[in-house]
C-alpha positions, 0 to 999 in steps of 0.5 A: 538706202542709208549712207552709213557703212557697215563699219560705222554701224557696229552696235557693240562698238565701244567708244575709245578710252581717250574719247570717253575720258574727254567727254566725261571730263565735261561733267563737273564733280566734287572732289573727295578723299576716301579714307580707311584703316585696315591692319593698323595702316591708314589708306586714302585716295582722291576720288570724284566718283562718289554718288548718293544712291538712296535716302531710305536707307541713307546710302552712297557709292564710291568707285576705287581703282582695283590696283590701289591699296585703298581699294583692297583695304576697303574690301577687307575693312568693310567700311570707309570715310568720304571726306568731301573737300572745300574749295581751298583744299587743292593741295590736300587733293593733290597729296592724296592723289600721289601714289606711294607717299605718306599721305597722312603726314601733317594732316589734321585728322581723327578716327571716326566711329568705324575706326577710319581716318576722318579729315577734320577740316574738310567740307563733309565727313561721311562714314559708311559701311559697305553692303556690296562690292561690284566689279566694273572694269578696272574699278570696284564699286562699293555700295554703302550705308551711311553711319554718320554724316557731318557738314561744314558751311564752306564752298566745295572744291570742283573738278572739271576737264582735268582742273580744280575750280570753284563753284559759283552759285546763281541767283536761281 
């Protein structure tokens, strides 16, 4: 006979939001700014939920909170740019993480092939066309094909357990 009570053995019980936030915070990720232009307005958010999906065709996904103007603008525009940040761009990450601010003030930027803002001094710039939007809880997941991709020789900004840091390469 098992010592596990019926209460402890609920197969459909989800982990609490607080516990999940703590655990998933142990996964180091890169830091990016997702940008889009819709109806002559520039939008942008800091995001770590970016992932490669496929090489054939080249695709990635991003996740954006449904309550943000950026998420709504991506849905309407059908495209976006992923600007992956270099290790010296913490201030830029914080600028785009704040709500209701002029996020593009004093930013070195241009507009890409799809008409979205491209942050010129970042580690990478990846322009994407949305092929599908999926709703997952509080977020929209955008699956997108890569139109253009550029990278610089810099080190990335990393996010781990609620803090920014640097990537240290090993000799392996």
